[in-house]
N, C-alpha and C positions, 0 to 999 in steps of 0.2 A: 476652826483653828485652819491654816493655810499648810498645804501638804509641803513638805518638804522639797525643796527641787532636786531634780535628779543629777548626780553628780555628772560632770564632764567627763569624757572618755579621756583618759589618760590621768585622771586625776585621783585615783584612788579605787576607781570602782570601775571594771571590765564592763563595756556595752554589750558585750555577748558572750559567749561560751567561747572560753580559750581551748585552743586543741591542746594536749598531753605532751609535755616535754620526753625525746627519747634519746636514749643513749645506745641504743642500737645500731649498727651497721647500715647505711642505707640500701633500701630495696635496688632491687633488679628489673630493669624497664624492660619494655620491648623494644629491643635494639632498632629492629627493621622500621619499627613506627617512629620512635622517639629520636634516635639516634643513628640516622642510613650512614653518615659516612664513618663512624667508628665502624658499623656494621660492613661497610666496604671494606675497611682494612683486615677486618676477621674474614672475610670471605678471600681476600687476597692472599692470607697468610695458609688459608686452608687450600689454597691453590697449589703454592708453592710444595706445603706439606705432601699434597697426592704424587709428588716426585721425589722429596725426599724432607722428612720431618726433623726440624731443627732439635736438636736435643738441650734442653733447659734442666739445669740442675735445680732444683727446691732445696735450698739449704736447712736444714732442723726443722722439717715440717711436723712439727709434732703437738699440733692441735686440730681439731676437727675442721677450722677455717681452713687451713693451708690445705688439709687433704679433700675439702670440698673443689677446692680451686684447681687442685690437680686433677681429680676426676672430670671437672669441666674443661679443664686445657684437653685432656685425653679425648672427652666426647666430641670437642668441638672439632678437635682435629687439627689445631693450628700449632703444633708443636708436639714432640715425645719428651713428657717429665721423668728426669730423673731422681728417686728422691734419696738426699744425700744426708744420714743424721743415724741414730742409733736404732737398730731395727725392733728392737723392744718399746721402745716409744713411738716409733710411727706407726707400729701395727696397733697399739694400745689405740692412739689418735684414730686410726681408720676404722677400728672398730665403734669408737663412740660417733663417729661421722657416717656410720653407714656407708663406708666405702671397702670393697674387698681389696687389701692390699697387695693381693697376689697377682694383681692386674699391671702392678708397676715395678719395675728394678729398684731394688734398694741397693743404695751403697752403705755398706755398717760402718758406722765410727762409734768412737764411745760417746757416752751420754752428755758431755759439757758441748754447747751451744759452739764453742771456739773449736772445737774438734771437727766439728762438721761443716764451718765456714773455712778453715782450713784447708781439709779433703777438698772440697767445691772447688776453690780456688787452684789447687793443685791439679785437679781434672780439667779445668779451664785451660791453664798454663798449657798442658798435654795434647791440649785439642779434642778432646774426648767430649768435652762440654762446650755449646756455641752461646750459651748466656747462661746468667742465674736470676734465681729468684730468692727473695727474703721470704722465709718460712716464720716459723714462731719465735725466732731468735731476736735480739734489739738489733737497731739500724748500725749501731757502733760496733757489735760485735763481727758482724760483716762486714763491714768496710774497713774497721782493721786488718782483716786478711787481704783486703782487696788493693790497699794500700801500703803495704809492707813493702818496703825498700829492695828486700832481697827476694822474696818469694811470692811477693804479690802481682797485681794485674797493671801496674802503672804503665803509662804509654808517654808520648812525648808531649802532651797536652795534658791541662791539668782538670781534672774531674768535674765535672758538672749535671745537672739535671734539667731535664726538660719533660713539660707536658705537654700533649696535643690534645686541645679540647674540641668536642663537637657541642655548641651553643645552641639554644633555639632562635636566635636572634642575629646570628651570624651565621654568612652563606657558604661557608666553607671551615676546612680544619684550623683553628688558630693555635699556634704553639706559645708557651711561655717560659722562659726560662730566666733565674735558677730560682724556683721557690722553695729547694728542699736542702742542698748541699752547703753552698759557699754563703756565710752568713754575712760578711761586710766587703765585698768582693772589688778591691783596687782596679785601677786601670789595667793592668797586666791580666788581672783574672778575667776580666769582662771580655778582653780580648779573646780567652779561649771560650768562654760561655757562648757568644756569640758565634765562634767558628762550630763549635761542637753541633749548638741547635740547626745551623743552615747545613751543616753536612747531614744532620737526620732528616731534613724536610724535603734534601735531594735524594735521599734514599727511598722515599716514601712517594717520590714521583712530582716533586714540586721544582720544575726546572729553573725558574729565576724568582726565589724567593725574596719577599721583601721585610725588613724589619724596622721597627719601629723600637727606639732606645725612651723610653717611658720616665717620667718624671713628674713632680708635684706642679712645674710650671714649663711652658713650651720656649721659654728664652734662656738664654746663658746667663747665670747669677753666679759670679765668684764667691757668694755665699752658701751656694747648693751645690756642693761638689756635684752629684749626679748628674747635673749638667754641662758642668766641666769633661764629665768622662763622654757622655753623649757628644759631645762635637769633635772631640777626638777620635770616638769610635766611626763617625761620619765620613770625618777626614780620612781616616784610614780604609775604610767602605770605598769611598770615592775613587782612592787610588789603586783599587783592584784587589787589595788583602783577600777577600773573599769571592772573589770573582766576579759572574754575573750574578750579583745580587742588590738590591737596592736598600739603602741604610738611610734612615731619616731620623732625626732626633736633635735638641730634647724634645718630645711631644707630651703633651697632656694625656692621661689615659682618654679621655671623651674626644680630642683630635684624632688619637689613633684608631680609635674604633668608630667612629662618626664621622662620615664625609659633611654631614651636614652639619655637625658642631665645628670642624674645620673652615668651612666656609662663612658660617657666622662671625667667628673669629679673625676671618682674614688672612687664615694661615695658608700659604700655598704649599700643599704637597701631592705629589705624584701616585700616592697609597693611601692616602687617609679614608677607611672605610673597607679597605682591602689588603691590608698586613695579614703576613703569614706566622710572623713572630712579633710576640714584646716582649722586650729585653726590661726587666725591673732593675731599679736601683740596690736592692738589698733583698735578704731573707725576708724581714719583715714585710714588707711592702709586697714580696712576691707571694709569701703564705696566705697573708690576708687576701689579695687578689684570688688567689686559686679556691681558696674555700668561699669566697663571695659567687665566683662563677658555679659553684656545685649548689650550695648551700640557697643563694638568694636565685642565682640567674638558671637553674636548674640543670645545669651542663652536665655533661661524664666526658670523662678523658681517659688518655694512656698516658702513660709516662716510663722514662728511662734513665740510669745514670748513662752519661757520656762520659768519654775521655779514657775508658779503661781499655783493656784489649777485646775484652765482650761485653756488652750492654748488659746493664743489672736493672731487673725488675724491683723497685724499693716498695712494699706495700704498708698499708695503715690500717690496723683493724677496723677502722669507718670503711674502708672501701669497699665498696660492694662488688661480688662477684663479676659483674658486666667489666668492669674499671680493670679486675685485675686479668680477664681473659683477652681484653682489647690491649693491655699493656705486653701480654707476651706475644700476640700479635704483631706488635709493632717491634718488638725485639727480633721476631723472626723474618720480616720485612727486612729490617735494616742488615741483619747478618747475611742476607742472600746476597743484596744490593752489593755489600761488599765483597761477598766471594766471586758475583760477575764481573765487579770491578777488575779482581785481581788477578 
């Protein structure tokens, strides 16, 4: 009797042992070895803090992960965390995390997350806090207080978000906007998304940032609205809307990321393979690209909400402690640059 043929890989049987899936937050790498550019951000924030530490409000830090982040921010010396939330809940979370709550200033509030958010926003409006960071409350609970028309932190630009990535296969930091806040931005919103992200890049030292407006194709197609938006963003960029910045698009992701891909497709670009910012068409595309950078590309990032009166760190439970600290460092650098410029 002939032996049955071995099943083909992918045809119902694995060709080898498969790694177990995990729903735990991703681990913390050796920053100096794996992500040296993020480590440089942290070192810059630490240098700034040696003169004056940026006071950042951790809003409703009522679980162990939030308290561990507060401890690491303090230990890394990138900012001065102030815990805004119900004292009893904060102290219980600190005990669970093995953190001494006495090492932190706590602003006591009612137990409701909304109370902590409202108080933190009030402290930011007063100038007591220069940045905010989401603790264990939901994003909408924090952002509802931030965008409140009378008591919030609105400015004259639309609120948006930008990540700054350290990628193993890219030679410098690369920003992505907007992967978090604006779901389906129209052209007017994209003007602010681009402006906010370019401003952030300048604050961290990129003097002439270059932005790629990415889409599914690199030609203008009236059936693909993102390409029409890209065309208009490029036109306004060339007319000087964002000062000394290079804006190109529409570009496919491959052409923006790789100079070789652009040459292969005979695309003329002054920045292919050397962009500082990629502007994505909508949240769906941006969110998937961001997660691909992390989970497939092996990257790590810092991220901020921009366009409010103070920068805001929005964290996910899946974020590593490294990403949280790098984001706080980014906020500290951004607020310091603002103080220096004003």
